[in-house]
N, C-alpha and C positions, 0 to 999 in steps of 0.2 A: 472471590469475585462474585459480584452480584449475577443474578440470573440474566444471562446473555445468550441471544440467538443469533445465529448467522443465517441469513435470507439472500437470495438474488435480490438486487436492486431493481427497483421499477422506475418508470418514468416520473412519477410524482415525487421521487427522492431527489431528483437533480438539483433543486434549489437548496435542499438542505446539505447536500454534499459539497455544493459550492460555497455555502456559507461556513461549513466546517474547515474547508481548506483556507478560505480567506481570513478567518478567525484564528487560525493556528498561531500561537506564540512562537513556535519554531521558525516562522517566516516573517518575522518583524526585523526592523532594522535593516541591516545590510542585505538579508535575504528577501525581502518584501518584494522586489522587482519580479521575482519568479511567479508569484501568485497574483500579481497585480493584474486585473482584468481577466483572470482565468475562471472559466465556466465549465461545470459538468453538465452536459446537455442530455436530453431524452434520447437524441440520436446516439451519443456516446455510450450511454447505458445499454441501448439496444444492440450496438455493434460490439460490445466488448463483454467480458465475463466480470461483471462488477457485483461484489457482494458487501453487505452492510452487516455490521453488529449491531444489534438493538437490544434495549432493555425491554421489561415486561410493558412499558407504554409505548413501545415503538420508538423511542428516542434513539437517534443515531449516536452510537458511541465510536464508531469508527468504520472504515472501509478499505477495500482494496480493488484494484482493477487489475486483470490478468489478461496478458496478449500472449497468445500461443505461436504465433508465426512471426518471427521467431520468439521463442519463449522469454517473456520479460515481465517482471512486475512493474507495471506502468505507473500505478498510483497506489499510495498506502498513507492513510492518515489515521491517527487516534485523537479525539477530541481532547481538548486540553484538561477537563475536568474528569476524563477517564484515564489519564495517564497513570501508570504504576498500578492498575488493576488486573493486569493479565490480558487485556483486551488486544493488544498488539501481537503477543504470543499466540493467541486463540486465532487471530486472523491469519497469521502466517502459517500455522498448522493447518487451517482449513484450505488455504491457498496450495499449500503442498499436496494435499489430497486431491484437489481439482486438477492440479498439473500433473500429478502421477496418473489420474485416470485418463488424461488426455494424450499421455504417452510421453510427457517431458521428462528428461533425466535429470535436468538443471535448468535454473532460472538465471537470467541477468538481472542484476539490481542496480540501477545508476541512482545512488541516493544522495540525499542532502547531507553535507558533511557532519551536522550534529547527530544524525541518525546512524552513521555508520556503526558505532559501537553496539547499538541493538541488533542489527543484522549480524554483526560478527558473533554476538551472543546466541544468535538463532543458527549458527553453523556456516555462515557464508564466508568466502574467502575473498580477500581483496585480489584482483586480477589486472589491476591498472587504475589510470584516472581518465576522465573524460574533460577535455579541454573546455575552457570558458566559451560561451556563445553569447558575446554581448548583443544587445543592451541588457537582455533579461537576465542572463546567467554570466555574471561577471568573475566566477571563481571555479577552480577545478572541482570536479565531483568525483567521489570514490566510486569505481566501477568494481562490482562484486559479482561473484557467482555462487548461487546457493544450489548445492546438490539436493535433489529430491529424494528423500529415503524411499527405499522399496517397502511395499506393503509388508506388514509383519504377518507371517503365516501362523495360524493356530495349530496346536498340536493335538 
């Protein structure tokens, strides 16, 4: 994996995060409606725990947004060109540390159907499905629970 840093998102990242979402090949075709018109705003970044994975030139490779009340992974995206490089795994590991430090024992993840396998590989378990909510979401979505591992103790 290339040199990647995870940092807290700042207001000027909002447009780049919006572009990353809207350009995601995972949300083309039948899934395009869910991101159509979606915007990550500076206010959203200020009100949530949003973290970005960036390369040495500060190009955003992916990001996630963590909500703690109740604990849920609200958004998680990896840029198409960064798929398969371990960025998603790195972001989820970082999210788990943030959640654990905030006192969460598990996180809800309502995911895009094609992303379910990724979260299952990360240790999530399917606990149900979320019904469609047309017109934006015309399909069921996997409802997952990701247990946050406890911190490893050093001997």
